[in-house]
C-alpha positions as CSV (number, residue, x, y, z in Angstrom):
1,M,-1.1,-9.6,18.0
2,T,0.7,-8.3,20.9
3,D,1.9,-4.7,21.1
4,Q,5.5,-5.7,21.1
5,K,5.0,-8.1,18.3
6,Y,3.2,-5.4,16.3
7,E,6.1,-2.9,17.0
8,E,8.5,-5.2,15.6
9,L,6.6,-5.6,12.3
10,Y,6.0,-1.8,11.9
11,T,6.5,-1.0,8.1
12,N,5.4,1.3,5.5
13,G,2.2,0.9,3.4
14,I,3.8,0.5,0.1
15,K,5.4,-2.7,1.4
16,V,2.1,-4.2,2.5
17,N,0.8,-3.2,-1.0
18,Y,3.8,-4.9,-2.6
19,I,3.6,-8.1,-0.7
20,A,0.0,-8.5,-2.1
21,I,1.3,-8.1,-5.6
22,C,4.8,-9.8,-5.6
23,P,7.2,-10.9,-2.9
24,R,10.1,-10.3,-5.2
25,K,9.1,-6.8,-5.9
26,L,9.0,-6.1,-2.1
27,W,12.3,-7.6,-1.5
28,L,13.9,-5.4,-4.2
29,Y,12.0,-2.3,-2.9
30,S,13.1,-3.2,0.7
31,K,16.9,-3.4,-0.4
32,G,16.7,0.1,-1.7
33,L,16.1,-0.6,-5.4
34,R,13.6,2.2,-6.5
35,M,12.5,1.6,-10.1
36,E,9.2,3.6,-9.7
37,P,10.8,7.0,-10.7
38,L,11.7,5.4,-14.1
39,S,8.1,4.1,-14.9
40,E,5.8,5.9,-17.0
41,K,2.8,4.0,-15.4
42,V,3.9,5.4,-12.0
43,A,4.3,8.8,-13.4
44,L,0.8,8.8,-14.9
45,G,-0.5,7.7,-11.4
46,R,1.4,10.3,-9.5
47,L,0.1,13.1,-12.0
48,M,-3.5,11.7,-11.6
49,H,-3.0,11.7,-7.9
50,E,-1.8,15.3,-7.8
51,K,-4.7,16.6,-9.8
52,S,-7.4,14.8,-8.0
53,Y,-9.2,16.2,-5.0
54,G,-7.4,19.6,-5.3
55,W,-10.0,21.2,-3.0
56,V,-9.1,19.0,-0.1
57,Q,-6.7,20.7,2.4
58,R,-5.3,17.5,4.1
59,K,-3.5,15.6,1.4
60,E,-0.5,13.4,1.8
61,V,-0.3,13.1,5.5
62,L,2.9,11.3,6.9
63,I,2.5,9.6,10.1
64,D,5.5,8.4,12.1
65,D,7.5,8.4,8.7
66,L,5.8,5.2,7.9
67,I,2.4,5.5,6.4
68,K,1.4,8.3,3.9
69,I,-2.4,8.9,3.8
70,D,-3.4,10.2,0.5
71,V,-6.3,12.3,1.8
72,I,-8.0,12.8,5.0
73,E,-11.6,13.7,3.9
74,A,-13.4,14.0,7.2
75,E,-12.6,13.4,10.8
76,N,-13.1,9.7,10.6
77,K,-12.4,9.0,6.8
78,I,-9.3,8.4,5.0
79,L,-8.8,8.1,1.3
80,E,-6.3,6.1,-0.9
81,V,-6.2,7.2,-4.4
82,K,-5.1,4.7,-7.1
83,Y,-4.8,5.0,-10.9
84,S,-6.6,1.9,-11.6
85,Q,-8.6,-0.9,-9.8
86,K,-6.4,-3.6,-11.5
87,L,-4.5,-4.0,-8.2
88,S,-7.5,-3.3,-6.0
89,E,-6.8,-6.3,-3.6
90,A,-3.4,-4.8,-2.9
91,A,-4.7,-1.3,-2.3
92,R,-7.5,-2.7,-0.1
93,L,-4.8,-4.5,2.1
94,Q,-2.8,-1.1,2.0
95,I,-5.7,1.0,3.3
96,A,-6.6,-1.8,5.9
97,Y,-3.0,-1.5,7.1
98,Y,-3.5,2.2,7.5
99,L,-6.8,1.8,9.5
100,Y,-5.2,-1.0,11.6
101,Y,-2.0,1.3,12.3
102,L,-4.3,4.3,13.2
103,K,-6.7,2.2,15.3
104,R,-3.5,0.9,17.3
105,L,-2.4,4.5,17.8
106,G,-5.9,5.3,19.4
107,A,-7.7,6.9,16.5
108,G,-10.7,4.7,17.0
109,E,-12.9,3.3,14.2
110,L,-12.1,5.1,10.9
111,V,-13.5,4.4,7.4
112,G,-11.2,4.0,4.6
113,E,-12.1,4.7,0.9
114,L,-10.3,3.4,-2.3
115,R,-10.8,6.1,-5.0
116,F,-10.2,5.4,-8.7
117,P,-10.9,8.8,-10.1
118,R,-10.0,7.8,-13.9
119,E,-12.7,5.2,-13.5
120,R,-15.0,7.2,-11.4
121,R,-15.4,4.4,-8.9
122,K,-14.8,4.3,-5.1
123,E,-14.9,1.4,-2.6
124,E,-15.5,1.6,1.2
125,V,-13.1,-0.3,3.4
126,R,-14.0,-1.0,7.0
127,L,-11.5,-2.8,9.4
128,T,-13.3,-6.0,10.5
129,R,-11.7,-8.6,12.5
130,E,-11.1,-10.7,9.3
131,L,-9.3,-7.9,7.5
132,E,-7.2,-7.2,10.7
133,E,-6.1,-10.8,10.5
134,Q,-5.2,-10.4,6.9
135,V,-3.2,-7.3,7.8
136,E,-1.3,-9.1,10.4
137,K,-0.5,-12.1,8.2
138,A,0.7,-9.6,5.6
139,L,3.0,-7.8,8.1
140,M,4.7,-11.2,9.1
141,K,5.0,-12.0,5.5
142,V,6.7,-8.7,4.7
143,R,9.2,-9.4,7.5
144,E,9.8,-12.9,6.3
145,V,10.6,-11.5,2.6
146,E,12.8,-8.9,4.0
147,L,14.9,-11.2,5.8
148,L,15.6,-13.4,2.9
149,P,19.3,-13.4,1.9
150,A,18.4,-13.3,-1.8
151,P,15.2,-12.3,-3.8
152,P,12.4,-14.8,-4.1
153,D,12.0,-16.5,-7.5
154,A,10.2,-14.6,-10.2
155,N,6.8,-15.9,-11.2
156,Y,5.6,-14.3,-14.5
157,T,2.1,-13.0,-14.2
158,S,0.0,-10.7,-16.4
159,L,1.0,-8.0,-14.1
160,C,4.6,-8.2,-14.7
161,R,4.2,-6.2,-17.9
162,L,2.9,-3.3,-16.0
163,C,5.6,-3.4,-13.2
164,A,8.3,-0.9,-12.8
165,Y,10.7,-3.7,-11.7
166,I,10.1,-5.9,-14.9
167,D,13.7,-5.4,-16.2
168,L,15.1,-6.7,-12.8
169,C,13.1,-9.8,-13.2
170,W,12.9,-10.5,-16.8
171,G,15.4,-8.0,-18.3
């Protein structure tokens, strides 16, 4: 992807996460509808995030007002902390986007790690060429969804019952 094309597709990490979960959720979020503050599941995840890794000094590092890295554990390792591994594919794409973004800024080859403290599980993520291509496709899809004049149709899945946006889709 050219630098100019990439700059046109800059976005924040949550949108990359949401495109992997549900295009409708992404569209609603991108139009300023924020349902997360009303969700008990999101509140539990936020509390777990705040209580985990308290000894680490570099937490929630915001870069370019776009990406917020949960934890920088070492010079070459970033962490993304999640409540559950139920949405691990979306989390993997989100941290891959962070690695991709930082690589384009000149940070070099970093390692990402998904952490699921409640489940005492972790997963290393390295930015391969294949994963870079997935990130680029996701960025293009995010842009496509954001430009839609109306939200995409809702498709009920088992994830819907856990979603903060459920009332907007299935109310």
